[in-house]
C-alpha positions as semicolon CSV with decimal commas, in nm:
position;residue;x (nm);y (nm);z (nm)
1;M;-5,611;-0,811;2,173
2;A;-5,845;-0,733;1,889
3;G;-5,994;-1,082;1,878
4;A;-5,771;-1,232;1,612
5;A;-5,550;-1,528;1,693
6;E;-5,324;-1,456;1,397
7;V;-5,270;-1,166;1,166
8;D;-5,048;-1,132;0,863
9;V;-4,824;-0,828;0,872
10;F;-4,646;-0,709;0,561
11;A;-4,397;-0,427;0,526
12;I;-4,352;-0,263;0,187
13;E;-4,071;-0,017;0,130
14;V;-4,207;0,249;-0,102
15;Q;-3,929;0,347;-0,340
16;D;-4,068;0,634;-0,546
17;G;-4,365;0,857;-0,621
18;T;-4,507;0,625;-0,888
19;Q;-4,516;0,334;-0,645
20;A;-4,661;0,562;-0,374
21;S;-4,943;0,665;-0,606
22;R;-5,016;0,307;-0,711
23;L;-5,033;0,188;-0,349
24;G;-5,245;0,477;-0,220
25;F;-4,956;0,578;0,005
26;A;-5,054;0,843;0,260
27;G;-4,712;0,895;0,415
28;S;-4,501;0,678;0,639
29;P;-4,630;0,475;0,802
30;T;-4,941;0,390;0,603
31;I;-5,129;0,120;0,791
32;L;-5,380;-0,090;0,599
33;V;-5,624;-0,332;0,761
34;N;-5,776;-0,569;0,503
35;G;-5,648;-0,333;0,233
36;R;-5,817;-0,024;0,380
37;D;-5,665;0,271;0,563
38;P;-5,858;0,299;0,890
39;F;-5,699;0,640;0,949
40;P;-5,795;0,828;0,632
41;A;-5,544;1,073;0,494
42;I;-5,490;1,230;0,159
43;P;-5,274;1,000;-0,056
44;T;-4,947;1,156;-0,163
45;Q;-4,677;1,084;-0,414
46;Q;-4,418;1,226;-0,178
47;L;-4,209;1,000;0,039
48;A;-4,284;1,178;0,364
49;C;-4,368;1,109;0,726
50;R;-4,727;1,098;0,838
51;T;-4,901;1,207;1,154
52;F;-5,210;1,055;1,313
53;Q;-5,471;1,235;1,520
54;T;-5,495;1,066;1,858
55;P;-5,688;1,157;2,175
56;R;-5,362;1,304;2,304
57;G;-5,298;1,509;1,990
58;P;-5,090;1,450;1,674
59;A;-4,854;1,152;1,691
60;V;-4,628;0,946;1,464
61;L;-4,849;0,639;1,521
62;P;-5,213;0,581;1,612
63;D;-5,255;0,484;1,976
64;K;-5,310;0,122;2,077
65;E;-5,684;0,167;2,126
66;Q;-5,728;0,326;1,782
67;L;-5,544;0,040;1,614
68;T;-5,732;-0,224;1,815
69;D;-6,064;-0,061;1,724
70;A;-5,966;-0,054;1,355
71;I;-5,880;-0,425;1,358
72;R;-6,203;-0,513;1,542
73;A;-6,408;-0,312;1,292
74;A;-6,238;-0,491;1,003
75;L;-6,308;-0,829;1,163
76;T;-6,673;-0,735;1,210
77;R;-6,703;-0,623;0,846
78;R;-6,540;-0,946;0,729
79;A;-6,772;-1,157;0,948
80;G;-7,068;-0,973;0,795
81;D;-6,949;-1,068;0,445
82;R;-6,978;-1,440;0,518
């Protein structure tokens, strides 16, 4: 657990290159935490799959620890804004 009792999760189906550009789409899946991509990639207008660099090599998703760390970092940044 990253320390959050509740999180809001939204899924957006990107329909075309214009929408991809507007959203800062970096390939599927693009994961945003508080509106930021914790796994920086070059945004693309192409509707394509994405890979993530994990400790075990490239993967279709970040590993659990990477995602937990990203959420914790976002919570820490948000707490610092108060």
